[in-house]
N, C-alpha and C positions, 0 to 999 in steps of 0.2 A: 572424473568425467572430461571427456576430451569435448570440450564447446567453443565452436567459432561463431562469433558474433558479427554482426553488420549493423548500420544504422538504417534504419526505415525513414527516408525522407518524406514518403507521402504521409506517414503518421504524424511527424513533427509538423508540415504543413498544415495538417487539419487540426492540429491544438492550436497553432497561431491562430487560424481562422477562426476557430470557435471562442479561442482568448477575446479577438476583436470584438465579435457579435455579443458575447457575455459584456464586454467592457462598456458598449452604449446601450444595452438593455433591450437586445433583439431577442434572446434566446428565452424560447418558453419550457424547452425540456432538452433531456441530452441529444448528445450528438450521435449520430446513426453508428453502430461499431464498425473499426476499420475492418475491412475484408482479410480475413487468414487464408493465403494461398500454399499452395504445396510448392516444396522447395526440393530439388534435387539432393542428394547427400555431398554431391561435389557441388559447390559454391563459391563464388568471389569470394566469401567470408573466408575461406580457408587461406587465402592470402595474408589475411590481418587476424593472427591467432589473438583471442582474447578482447578483441574492440576494435573500434575505429573513431576517427574522428567525424564531429558532430557537423551539419551542414547549418553554417552560421547565417546563412539566409535566411534560416526560418527561426532564429535563437531569440529573438528580442521580443518584448512586448510591443503588440500593434499600435500604432499611432492613435491618441485619444483614448487607449484604455488605462487604467490604473491598476498596475499589478497588485498593488498593496488590498484590490477588492477583487480581485480573480481567486477561483478555487485553486490551489496548490497543485504542484506537478503537470501543470500545464504547458510549461516555458522551459526551455532548457536554459536560458539565459533571463535572469531577473535581476533589475536593479544593479547592475554592472558585475552580476557574479554568474560564474558559466559552468555549467557541467559538463566535462569533457572526457568520454570513455578512452582508454588507453590501450595499446598492443600490449598485450600479456602472455606467457606461457600458456600452454592448454591446460585447462581445468581451474585457471585463475580468472577473477575478474578485477579489473584495475581502472581507476578512473581518478580525475584530480579536478578541483575547484579552483578557478583563478576568480581574482578580485577585479574591481574597479581600475586598478591599474595595471592589468593584464598579468600579474604575476599570482603563481601559486599561492592560495591560502595555507597558513601554516598554525594559525591559531584559532580555536574555538572554542565556545562556552559550552560547558557540560549541560544537556537537557535531556531528562528521562534517564539520567545515569550514564548516558554516552555523549562522544562528541560528535557521532556520527550516525545516523541510523539510515539502512540502504534495504528498500523495500522494494520486492520486483514482483510482477502479478503480468500472466499471460493476457494478452488482450481481449480473449473470450472469459475471463477471469476464472479460468479451470486451474491456473497453478498459482502459488503465492509462497514467497519466502520474506523473512523479517532477519537480517543479521546485521553484525557489527564489524565493519573491516577496520583494519590497523593502519596506521598513517605510517609512511617514512619521512623521515626529515625533509625531504624535498617537497611536501605536500602531496604525494602518491598514497591513496587509499587503495588497499589490496584485500581480497578475499577469495576464498574457494569458491567457484562460482556458483551463484543461487538460481543459474538457468537450468532447469530440469530437465527439458525436453524441447523438440522442434516448436517453432513458433512465433510469433512477434510478442514481444515482453516489454513492458513499460518499467525501467528501473527510476525509482525515485530516491533522491538524495534528501535527507531530511536532516538540517543542522542550523546551527546559530554561529558564524562568525565575530569572533572577537570584536566589540565595536560597530557591528553590522544588525542587520534585520534576522530575524528568524525566518528561513526559507525553506522550501520544497521546490527542487527542481526535478523536472523530469526528462527522459531521454529514450527512444524506442531503439530496441535491439532484435536482431533476428538470430535465432538459431535455426541453421538450415537442416531439410529434411522431411520425410513425409509426414504430415499431420493432417487432423481433420478437426474442424473447429466444433465446440461441443455446447450446446444450449445452455443457457442460465438456469440453476436449478430454482424451482418454484418458491415463491414467498413460504416462509414457514416460522411458526412460534418456538422452536425448539430445533437442537441439533446433539447428535452425540460423538463423543470426541473420546475414543479408549475408555471408554466404560463409563465415561462421565457424560451427565444430560445437563445441558446451558439451556434455559428457558429464556425469551426475549419478549421484554413488553414495553409498551411506548408506542406511540404515533407519530411516524414521521412526517411532518409538516413543513412543504416548500417554502423558503424564503424567512424560517424562524429557526430558532436553537430549538432543537426538539430533546427532552429528557427521554432516555433508554435506560433500562436497567436489565442486567444479565444476571440470572441467578444458578448456582452451579450445584450440581447434586450429583451423588455417587451412590448407585445401587439403592435409590430412593431416599436417600440420607443427606441432607442440606450438608454441604461443605464449609465447615465454620474456620477453617484452619488453612487458607489459601495464604500462599507466600508472595512476599514482595517480588515483584518483577517490572523493572524499569521505573521505580520511584513510586509504583501503584501496586494495588491488588488485582488490576487488569489494566491490558493496553489494546486499544480499539483503533484498528484504520477501517474507514471508508472510502471505497469507489465507485464511482457512479459509471454505470453501464454506458458504453460508446466511446468517450474521451477519455475515460478514466481520471476524472477530476479526482485529486485527493482533498478529502475533507479534513477539516480542522474538528478533533474530537477530545474532549477533555473530561478526564475523570473527577468523580467529586470526593474530596479529601484525600488523605495520604496516610499511609503504615506510620504508625507510631506518633497522630496527632491526638491522641486521647477520645476521638470522637467517631473514627471509622473501623467499623467491623471488619475482620479478616475474611467477610463472606458471612452467607453464602451469595448476598446480592452484591453486585458492583454496578455503579450509576454514572452513565456518562451524559455529555450535554455534547449534542451533534447538529452542525449548520448544513442543512440541505439547502443548496441554493435553488434548486429546481424540482418540478415534479420530475418523476421516473423512478426507473429500477437502479438500487444500489446494492453492493457487495458488502458486507460486514464481517470482518477478521477479528475475532477475539482471543487475545492471546492471555493465558492466565497460566501461573506455576502453582502444582501442587504435589509433593511426594519429591521434590527435588528435580522435577520434569516442568519442562513449558510444553502446553498444548494449544491448539488453535482451534476454536468453534466458529463456523462459518454462518451465514445466513444471508439470505436474500430479503430485500425489504422495499416497499414501493411508497414512495412520496407523493402525496396528492391522491391517492386512490380514491377519494370520494367515498361513496357509499359502499365500497369495498372494503373498506378499512373498519374493522370493528373496533371499537375503543380499547385501549390497554393492549393492544396485539399489532403485529406489525401488517398483517391482512387475514383476511377471513378464508385464504387459501388453505387446501390439505397440506398438511404437517408432511415437510419432506426433512430427510436427516443428512448430515453430513459426518463422514467418519473421516479418521486418521489415527495414527498412532503414536506412541512418544517413547522416548530412550531416558529413564531415570538417571539424569547427569545435572550437575549442579546449574548450568546456563545451558542447556543443549536443545537443538532442535528434535522434533519428531521424523520418523523414518518414512511417513509418505510421500511419494514423489512428488515435487511441486508446492508441498507445504511443510514449512518449517522456518525454523530461527536458530541464530547463533548467536 
């Protein structure tokens, strides 16, 4: 794909403003979504194949805010570490993490079976990819571009530098071209993905860790032989509508621990910092292919939330396809992994 990208300084400024408000306890709900505007096919981004440099004026945690207590992904620079997209050949996406000394970081701890997780989501949450780039000796990370089409995308680098804190840094990139924003799908208790049905049970509660259980079946039969993926039987990413705060989600148990079954249910503890709508992306592996089931949930829905279900709204479905490879993404545009 011939993808040209550029930074969206407005969205970075929005993230920094939100971070300051959240840090002093002034935010009661998610920030309104950043508007997605139309871009001509000929755009200034064409002069920067593969990426651009971040606006460091909006890079750092605001004064008075404790970055350790902010949701992940709101900052491009946190505790001395900075995410910098780099120019790259057409079809590639490249970036670098610099450390407190200003030098590229080249040593990372393995977390969830990888040293680096790159997640991208379009700002209207209609596109999602989870990929794993490779690092060159100079600290440059490179991967085939996961940006699947026009729009403003948020790129999240999820990593732990050796000797440093676990971090999720985020930066906006824009793919030029005509586009139309898509509405967030209605809340639902089930999603269908490539012939699989995934049901969601649990009540998201703002300000608390919430237990969510996702149960996988195929043709009405529970799937009891899920395959490990990233050190678990499922990997869950949660993004808040509006600012796309990246939430900390942890699976219960681990493959081979003698007590965690290989399905059909996978349970997670998710921290929802505020009331509002969130999009959940469950990656699970079965039949040597990784698939993604997607859900919309509302935290703090009050009487609209039925016990044990995300909301009482009519069910909606999410559909994608998969390619049966050892660790491959599925083929639906904008949704996949590597």
